[in-house]
C-alpha positions as CSV (number, residue, x, y, z in Angstrom):
1,M,-37.2,-18.0,7.4
2,N,-34.3,-17.2,5.0
3,E,-31.8,-20.7,5.3
4,P,-28.1,-20.4,6.0
5,A,-25.6,-19.8,3.6
6,P,-24.0,-23.2,2.6
7,L,-20.3,-23.3,4.3
8,P,-17.3,-22.5,1.8
9,V,-16.5,-26.1,0.7
10,P,-12.2,-26.7,-0.6
11,V,-11.2,-27.8,-4.3
12,D,-10.4,-31.5,-2.6
13,G,-13.7,-31.5,-1.5
14,Q,-12.9,-32.6,2.3
15,G,-15.0,-30.0,4.4
16,P,-15.9,-25.9,4.8
17,A,-12.7,-24.3,3.8
18,L,-10.2,-23.0,6.9
19,R,-11.5,-18.7,6.2
20,A,-8.2,-16.2,5.6
21,G,-7.9,-13.1,8.3
22,D,-5.9,-10.0,7.9
23,V,-2.8,-11.8,9.2
24,D,-3.0,-14.4,6.9
25,R,-3.0,-12.1,4.3
26,D,0.2,-10.6,5.2
27,R,1.7,-13.2,5.8
28,V,1.5,-14.2,2.1
29,A,2.0,-10.4,1.5
30,A,6.0,-10.4,3.4
31,V,7.2,-13.4,1.1
32,L,5.5,-12.0,-1.9
33,A,8.0,-9.1,-1.3
34,D,10.4,-11.2,-1.1
35,A,9.8,-12.7,-4.0
36,L,10.1,-9.5,-5.6
37,A,13.4,-8.3,-3.3
38,T,15.0,-11.4,-4.6
39,G,13.8,-11.3,-8.4
40,H,11.8,-14.8,-8.2
41,L,8.8,-12.6,-9.4
42,D,9.0,-9.7,-11.6
43,P,6.9,-5.7,-10.9
44,D,3.6,-7.1,-12.3
45,E,3.9,-11.1,-11.3
46,H,4.1,-9.6,-7.7
47,A,1.3,-6.8,-8.4
48,Q,-0.8,-9.3,-9.4
49,R,-0.4,-11.9,-6.7
50,L,-0.4,-9.0,-4.0
51,E,-4.4,-8.4,-6.0
52,A,-5.5,-12.1,-5.4
53,A,-3.9,-11.8,-1.9
54,Y,-5.7,-9.2,-0.3
55,A,-9.3,-10.7,-2.5
56,A,-8.8,-13.7,-1.2
57,R,-11.3,-15.4,1.1
58,T,-10.0,-19.1,2.2
59,V,-6.7,-19.9,3.2
60,A,-6.4,-22.8,0.2
61,E,-6.7,-19.7,-2.7
62,L,-3.8,-17.9,-0.6
63,H,-1.4,-21.0,-0.5
64,P,-0.7,-21.3,-4.6
65,L,0.5,-17.5,-4.7
66,T,3.3,-18.6,-2.9
67,A,3.9,-22.7,-4.2
68,D,6.2,-22.0,-6.4
69,L,8.2,-19.8,-4.6
70,P,11.8,-20.0,-2.2
71,V,9.4,-19.7,1.0
72,S,5.7,-20.4,1.3
73,A,2.7,-18.6,3.5
74,T,3.1,-21.9,5.7
75,E,7.0,-21.6,6.4
76,L,7.4,-18.2,6.6
77,Q,10.1,-17.0,9.6
78,P,9.7,-14.0,11.0
79,V,11.3,-11.2,9.0
80,A,12.8,-7.6,10.6
81,P,10.0,-4.8,9.8
82,P,11.3,-2.2,6.8
83,S,12.3,1.4,8.1
84,T,10.4,3.6,9.7
85,T,12.7,5.7,9.7
86,P,10.9,9.6,9.3
87,V,11.6,10.8,5.6
88,T,12.8,14.6,5.4
89,A,12.8,17.0,3.3
90,L,14.8,20.2,4.7
91,F,15.7,23.3,2.3
92,S,16.0,21.1,-0.7
93,K,13.8,18.2,-2.8
94,V,13.6,14.6,-1.7
95,R,12.0,11.5,-3.7
96,R,11.6,8.5,-2.5
97,G,10.3,5.6,-5.3
98,G,11.0,2.5,-6.3
99,Q,10.9,-0.9,-4.9
100,W,10.6,0.2,-0.9
101,P,8.7,-2.1,1.9
102,V,6.4,0.5,3.0
103,P,5.8,0.4,6.7
104,P,2.7,-0.1,8.4
105,T,3.1,3.2,10.4
106,S,5.7,5.7,8.0
107,V,6.3,9.8,8.9
108,A,7.0,12.4,6.1
109,R,7.9,16.5,6.6
110,A,8.7,19.0,4.4
111,R,10.4,21.8,6.1
112,W,10.8,24.6,3.0
113,G,10.8,21.8,1.1
114,K,9.3,19.1,-1.1
115,L,9.0,15.6,-0.8
116,V,7.6,13.2,-3.0
117,I,6.4,9.4,-2.1
118,D,6.0,7.5,-5.4
119,L,4.5,4.1,-4.6
120,R,3.7,2.9,-7.7
121,H,6.1,0.7,-7.6
122,A,6.2,0.8,-3.3
123,V,5.8,-3.4,-2.1
124,F,2.7,-3.5,0.4
125,T,3.1,-5.3,2.8
126,R,0.2,-5.1,5.1
127,R,-3.8,-3.9,3.3
128,E,-3.8,-1.1,5.2
129,V,-0.6,2.0,5.8
130,V,-0.9,5.1,7.2
131,I,2.0,7.8,6.0
132,E,1.8,11.1,8.8
133,A,2.8,14.2,6.7
134,D,3.5,16.7,8.5
135,A,4.2,20.4,6.0
136,F,5.2,23.5,7.5
137,C,6.4,25.6,4.7
138,G,7.1,22.8,2.7
139,L,5.3,20.7,-0.4
140,I,4.5,16.1,0.1
141,E,2.9,14.7,-2.8
142,L,2.1,11.6,-2.7
143,V,2.0,9.4,-5.9
144,L,-0.2,6.3,-5.9
145,P,-0.5,3.4,-8.7
146,P,-4.5,2.9,-9.9
147,H,-4.8,-0.1,-7.3
148,V,-4.4,1.7,-4.6
149,R,-6.8,3.6,-2.4
150,V,-6.6,7.1,-0.1
151,Y,-8.0,8.7,2.6
152,D,-7.1,12.0,3.6
153,E,-7.9,12.6,7.9
154,G,-5.0,14.8,8.6
155,S,-5.3,18.9,9.1
156,A,-4.3,22.3,7.4
157,L,-3.4,25.4,9.4
158,F,-3.5,28.2,6.7
159,A,-2.7,25.8,4.0
160,K,-3.9,23.0,1.3
161,R,-4.6,19.4,1.4
162,A,-5.8,18.2,-2.1
163,L,-7.0,14.5,-3.0
164,P,-7.7,14.0,-6.4
165,M,-11.9,13.0,-7.2
166,G,-13.0,9.6,-6.8
167,A,-9.0,9.5,-4.1
168,A,-10.6,6.5,-2.5
169,D,-11.9,4.5,-5.7
170,A,-9.5,1.8,-7.2
171,T,-9.1,-0.4,-9.8
172,S,-9.4,-3.1,-7.1
173,A,-11.7,-2.9,-4.0
174,D,-9.2,-5.3,-2.3
175,G,-6.1,-3.7,-3.1
176,P,-4.0,-1.3,-0.1
177,M,-5.5,1.4,1.4
178,V,-3.4,4.1,2.4
179,R,-4.6,6.5,4.7
180,I,-2.9,9.8,5.6
181,T,-2.8,11.8,8.9
182,G,-1.1,14.8,10.0
183,R,-0.7,19.1,9.5
184,A,0.0,21.4,6.9
185,V,0.9,24.9,8.5
186,L,1.8,27.4,5.8
187,G,2.1,24.2,3.1
188,Q,0.7,21.6,1.3
189,V,-0.5,17.7,1.5
190,R,-1.2,16.9,-2.3
191,V,-2.3,13.4,-3.9
192,R,-2.2,12.8,-7.1
193,R,-3.3,8.8,-8.9
194,A,-0.7,7.9,-11.8
195,G,-2.0,7.4,-15.4
196,D,-5.2,9.8,-14.3
197,A,-5.8,12.7,-17.4
198,R,-7.4,14.9,-15.1
199,H,-4.5,14.7,-12.8
200,P,-0.9,14.7,-14.6
201,W,1.5,14.1,-12.3
202,R,5.2,15.9,-13.4
203,E,8.1,14.8,-10.6
204,W,9.2,17.8,-9.9
205,R,6.7,20.4,-10.9
């Protein structure tokens, strides 16, 4: 008969450690996003701490990630959610990039145009985000950093949906995940991973 696994013990050794849930990780991610926006963390520090937050199994592992920031995870106050206004390219070329907070659900539309959603420096405040990509006679292109996984659950009608090989693979299995929905009609939804020599990316190709 197999013995039960021992309970995790915190660093101070005072009893079993409190397990961290997705809500706890999301709160820490929100604090890190605010710290990046206010200059308390640089992009590299933010990426490292965010990856550690998603990999954390206990609350004790989460606390050091925000302990030196202006607002700790335990003191976090409700903040306004990221903008969910649809991003649309209509007879034009539009690019969304930089250090922008990715909402849990967003909409991207291309109508006889090209829309680039650049997530290389985006701030993920949730472990999983959903992007509804609707391309009608247009192109939607998503550019992913190495640590983000992606799954395409959309549909196509006389159109094309293209993901790089190993799209679900990432440098960190605990990193953020992008789930793509929506429909492509006489258009294309294309996903590329930055830094992948097999799938080179040019912004306005």
